[in-house]
C-alpha positions as CSV (number, residue, x, y, z in Angstrom):
1,M,0.0,0.0,0.0
2,S,2.7,2.5,0.9
3,N,4.6,1.7,-2.3
4,T,1.5,2.6,-4.3
5,I,1.1,5.8,-2.5
6,K,4.8,6.7,-3.2
7,Q,4.3,5.9,-6.9
8,L,1.1,8.1,-7.0
9,T,2.9,10.9,-5.1
10,G,5.8,10.7,-7.5
11,A,3.5,10.8,-10.5
12,A,1.6,13.8,-9.1
13,F,4.9,15.6,-8.5
14,L,6.1,14.9,-12.0
15,L,2.8,16.2,-13.5
16,L,3.1,19.4,-11.4
17,L,6.7,19.8,-12.4
18,S,6.0,19.3,-16.1
19,S,3.1,21.8,-16.0
20,Q,5.4,24.4,-14.6
21,V,8.1,23.7,-17.3
22,Y,5.7,23.5,-20.3
23,A,3.0,25.9,-21.2
24,L,0.9,26.1,-24.4
25,E,2.0,28.6,-27.0
26,F,-0.6,29.4,-29.6
27,K,1.1,29.6,-33.0
28,Q,-0.6,27.6,-35.7
29,M,-3.2,29.7,-37.5
30,Q,-6.3,27.8,-38.7
31,T,-7.1,30.0,-41.7
32,N,-10.1,28.0,-42.8
33,E,-11.8,28.7,-39.4
34,S,-10.7,32.3,-39.1
35,N,-12.0,35.5,-40.7
36,V,-11.3,39.2,-41.0
37,A,-14.4,41.4,-41.7
38,F,-15.5,45.0,-41.6
39,G,-18.6,47.0,-41.1
40,Y,-19.5,50.5,-42.3
41,A,-22.4,52.8,-43.2
42,Q,-23.2,53.8,-46.7
43,M,-25.9,56.4,-47.1
44,G,-26.9,55.7,-43.5
45,V,-27.4,52.0,-44.2
46,A,-25.2,49.5,-42.2
47,M,-23.1,47.3,-44.5
48,D,-20.7,44.4,-44.0
49,G,-17.8,42.9,-45.9
50,K,-14.9,40.6,-45.5
51,F,-11.4,39.8,-46.8
52,N,-11.1,36.2,-48.2
53,K,-7.3,36.0,-48.1
54,F,-5.1,36.7,-45.2
55,A,-2.2,35.2,-43.3
56,A,-1.2,35.5,-39.6
57,Q,1.9,34.8,-37.7
58,I,1.0,34.6,-34.0
59,S,2.9,33.6,-30.9
60,F,0.8,33.8,-27.8
61,D,1.3,32.3,-24.3
62,P,-1.1,33.9,-21.8
63,T,1.5,33.4,-19.0
64,R,4.2,35.2,-20.9
65,L,2.6,38.3,-22.5
66,A,6.0,40.1,-22.9
67,N,6.9,37.6,-25.5
68,A,3.6,37.8,-27.5
69,Q,3.9,38.6,-31.2
70,A,1.4,39.0,-33.9
71,R,1.4,40.0,-37.6
72,I,-1.7,39.8,-39.8
73,D,-1.3,40.4,-43.6
74,I,-4.4,40.9,-45.7
75,D,-4.6,40.5,-49.4
76,V,-6.7,43.6,-50.1
77,S,-7.7,42.4,-53.6
78,S,-9.6,39.6,-51.9
79,I,-12.2,42.1,-50.5
80,D,-15.8,41.1,-50.7
81,T,-18.2,44.0,-50.1
82,G,-21.2,41.9,-51.1
83,S,-21.3,43.5,-54.6
84,A,-19.1,42.7,-57.6
85,E,-19.4,46.2,-58.9
86,A,-18.3,47.7,-55.5
87,N,-15.5,45.1,-55.2
88,E,-14.1,46.3,-58.5
89,E,-14.5,50.0,-57.6
90,V,-12.6,49.7,-54.2
91,L,-9.6,48.1,-55.8
92,G,-8.9,51.3,-57.8
93,K,-6.6,54.3,-57.0
94,Q,-9.2,56.4,-55.1
95,W,-9.9,53.5,-52.7
96,F,-7.3,50.9,-51.9
97,N,-5.1,51.3,-55.0
98,T,-4.2,47.6,-54.8
99,K,-1.8,47.7,-57.8
100,T,0.5,49.8,-55.7
101,F,-0.5,48.7,-52.2
102,P,-1.7,45.0,-52.5
103,T,-1.3,44.2,-48.8
104,A,-2.7,45.8,-45.5
105,S,-1.0,44.6,-42.3
106,F,-1.2,44.9,-38.6
107,I,2.0,44.3,-36.6
108,A,1.5,44.2,-32.8
109,S,4.1,45.9,-30.6
110,G,2.6,44.7,-27.4
111,I,-0.3,43.1,-25.6
112,K,-1.6,43.7,-22.1
113,A,-4.1,41.8,-19.9
114,L,-7.3,43.7,-18.9
115,G,-8.6,41.0,-16.6
116,G,-10.4,37.8,-17.2
117,N,-10.1,36.7,-20.8
118,R,-9.8,40.4,-22.1
119,Y,-6.6,41.8,-23.6
120,E,-5.6,44.9,-25.6
121,A,-3.1,44.6,-28.5
122,T,-1.3,47.8,-29.6
123,G,0.6,48.1,-32.9
124,K,0.8,49.6,-36.3
125,L,-1.9,49.2,-38.9
126,S,-0.6,49.9,-42.4
127,I,-3.0,50.5,-45.3
128,K,-2.3,52.2,-48.6
129,G,1.2,53.2,-47.6
130,R,0.2,54.8,-44.3
131,S,1.0,53.3,-40.9
132,L,-0.9,54.5,-37.8
133,D,-1.0,53.4,-34.2
134,V,-4.1,51.4,-33.2
135,K,-5.4,49.7,-30.1
136,A,-7.4,46.5,-30.6
137,P,-9.4,45.2,-27.6
138,L,-9.8,41.4,-27.8
139,T,-10.8,38.3,-26.0
140,F,-8.9,35.1,-25.9
141,Q,-10.4,31.7,-25.0
142,S,-8.8,28.3,-25.2
143,V,-10.0,24.7,-24.9
144,G,-7.2,22.2,-24.9
145,D,-4.7,23.0,-27.7
146,R,-7.1,25.3,-29.5
147,G,-7.5,29.0,-28.9
148,Q,-9.5,31.8,-30.4
149,F,-9.0,35.6,-30.6
150,D,-12.1,37.8,-31.1
151,G,-11.9,41.5,-31.4
152,T,-13.3,44.7,-32.9
153,F,-11.8,48.1,-33.3
154,T,-12.6,51.2,-35.3
155,I,-10.5,53.2,-37.8
156,K,-11.2,56.3,-39.8
157,R,-10.9,55.5,-43.5
158,L,-9.8,59.0,-44.5
159,D,-6.7,58.7,-42.2
160,Y,-5.5,56.0,-44.6
161,A,-6.7,57.9,-47.8
162,I,-9.3,55.2,-48.4
163,G,-11.9,56.9,-50.6
164,E,-10.3,60.0,-52.1
165,G,-11.8,62.6,-54.5
166,E,-15.6,62.4,-54.7
167,W,-15.5,59.5,-52.2
168,A,-14.1,61.7,-49.4
169,D,-17.6,62.8,-48.7
170,V,-18.4,61.0,-45.4
171,G,-22.1,61.5,-46.0
172,T,-22.0,58.9,-48.7
173,V,-19.7,56.4,-47.0
174,A,-19.0,56.9,-43.3
175,N,-15.5,57.7,-42.2
176,E,-15.7,55.1,-39.4
177,I,-14.9,51.6,-40.4
178,Q,-15.3,48.8,-37.9
179,I,-12.7,46.0,-38.2
180,K,-13.7,42.6,-36.8
181,F,-11.5,39.5,-36.5
182,H,-12.0,35.9,-35.4
183,L,-8.7,34.0,-35.4
184,V,-8.5,30.3,-34.5
185,V,-5.0,29.1,-33.5
186,K,-3.6,25.7,-32.4
187,A,-1.0,25.5,-29.7
188,T,2.2,23.6,-29.3
189,P,4.0,23.0,-26.0
190,A,6.4,25.8,-25.2
191,R,9.3,25.5,-22.6
192,K,9.2,28.2,-19.9
């Protein structure tokens, strides 16, 4: 009986030790389960769209936020506004000018915990050759080796020269654009 107790105590100690040495680092983006979308108002009517092609490089361990990294690159020509005519229009020079600026990207410079499963990522959002500081509040939840980031933040399209000339009228298309993301990431064990 005492030999069994020693074995169980030893196994419990090893489990405790291994859980302190290894943590899960969420790194492997699941593109087919993730999405990057946007919302805006056109002539006062709420509209939604999405980007069909994007890539993300993420390294996130909730116990080591100082080491967290994220980069999201969006293929702007993959935009889907819900209208083929609008999709063609926004690729042009007055909107995204995708021939010159094919990619929009967000590069995080830091992430801080806000309590519970809430965080805030700060970094540079680059669109159409302009890079500006943004703060993106988000939530992170994990079950086993799968985690998901969900967040929403607002930008002003004119700050990035999106919609120039006649399209600069914010009465037609609102200046505020809401960016929404849902990123699913798988984890790998990370040594502490």
